[in-house]
One Martini backbone bead per residue (centre of mass of N, CA, C, O) as a GRO file, in nm:
protein
   72
    1MET     BB    1  -4.298   7.707  -3.560
    2PHE     BB    2  -4.072   7.595  -3.817
    3ARG     BB    3  -3.745   7.443  -3.867
    4ILE     BB    4  -3.555   7.372  -4.159
    5ARG     BB    5  -3.251   7.168  -4.195
    6PHE     BB    6  -2.957   7.137  -4.396
    7TYR     BB    7  -2.656   6.960  -4.358
    8LYS     BB    8  -2.343   6.924  -4.404
    9SER     BB    9  -2.098   6.693  -4.404
   10ARG     BB   10  -1.814   6.638  -4.243
   11PRO     BB   11  -1.528   6.486  -4.350
   12ALA     BB   12  -1.367   6.433  -4.081
   13ASP     BB   13  -1.652   6.324  -3.890
   14GLY     BB   14  -1.971   6.345  -3.999
   15LYS     BB   15  -2.073   6.600  -3.896
   16PRO     BB   16  -2.226   6.877  -3.874
   17GLY     BB   17  -2.213   7.170  -4.071
   18GLU     BB   18  -2.298   7.335  -4.314
   19ILE     BB   19  -2.552   7.516  -4.435
   20ALA     BB   20  -2.766   7.426  -4.718
   21PHE     BB   21  -3.059   7.465  -4.573
   22GLU     BB   22  -3.347   7.696  -4.506
   23GLN     BB   23  -3.670   7.685  -4.321
   24THR     BB   24  -3.939   7.895  -4.215
   25THR     BB   25  -4.266   7.794  -4.072
   26THR     BB   26  -4.645   7.786  -4.048
   27ASN     BB   27  -4.696   7.598  -4.310
   28LEU     BB   28  -4.853   7.323  -4.169
   29GLU     BB   29  -4.936   6.993  -4.112
   30ARG     BB   30  -5.162   6.831  -3.866
   31LEU     BB   31  -5.184   6.481  -3.762
   32ALA     BB   32  -5.349   6.257  -3.594
   33THR     BB   33  -5.270   5.910  -3.514
   34GLY     BB   34  -5.387   5.786  -3.221
   35LYS     BB   35  -5.132   5.798  -3.058
   36ILE     BB   36  -4.909   5.729  -2.778
   37ILE     BB   37  -4.650   5.861  -2.586
   38PHE     BB   38  -4.457   5.683  -2.332
   39VAL     BB   39  -4.389   5.981  -2.185
   40ASN     BB   40  -4.436   6.128  -1.914
   41ILE     BB   41  -4.757   6.262  -2.016
   42ALA     BB   42  -4.855   6.119  -2.268
   43PRO     BB   43  -4.848   6.217  -2.559
   44HIS     BB   44  -4.955   6.287  -2.855
   45GLU     BB   45  -4.941   6.190  -3.185
   46TYR     BB   46  -4.787   6.350  -3.475
   47LEU     BB   47  -4.819   6.446  -3.819
   48TYR     BB   48  -4.598   6.616  -4.024
   49SER     BB   49  -4.637   6.858  -4.300
   50ILE     BB   50  -4.422   6.984  -4.571
   51THR     BB   51  -4.362   7.247  -4.804
   52LEU     BB   52  -4.121   7.357  -4.984
   53GLU     BB   53  -4.051   7.668  -5.122
   54ASN     BB   54  -3.770   7.549  -5.188
   55ALA     BB   55  -3.536   7.381  -5.336
   56PHE     BB   56  -3.339   7.095  -5.258
   57HIS     BB   57  -3.007   7.028  -5.376
   58ALA     BB   58  -2.890   6.729  -5.397
   59ILE     BB   59  -2.595   6.539  -5.387
   60ALA     BB   60  -2.468   6.277  -5.506
   61GLY     BB   61  -2.306   6.110  -5.227
   62GLU     BB   62  -2.400   6.297  -5.021
   63GLN     BB   63  -2.414   6.403  -4.686
   64TYR     BB   64  -2.690   6.465  -4.455
   65TRP     BB   65  -2.856   6.676  -4.226
   66LEU     BB   66  -3.156   6.679  -4.027
   67GLU     BB   67  -3.360   6.960  -3.907
   68CYS     BB   68  -3.634   6.976  -3.664
   69VAL     BB   69  -3.788   7.279  -3.528
   70GLN     BB   70  -3.953   7.419  -3.268
   71VAL     BB   71  -4.044   7.760  -3.256
   72GLY     BB   72  -4.159   7.906  -2.949
   0.00000   0.00000   0.00000
């Protein structure tokens, strides 16, 4: 299960602030890239793809933070 979040950027310091959009899903594609990440136990690299169930309407000129988290 993955959670995707977009946060608004706080005007005071540019750090993540209020959540502007959130989606949790198990409906995503995983494709092996054939590469290995050389850290710890050298895990294989994967490319994940997701289609958002609802549109995220970004405002021109606004800055956002993106968070992608594997849950569970």
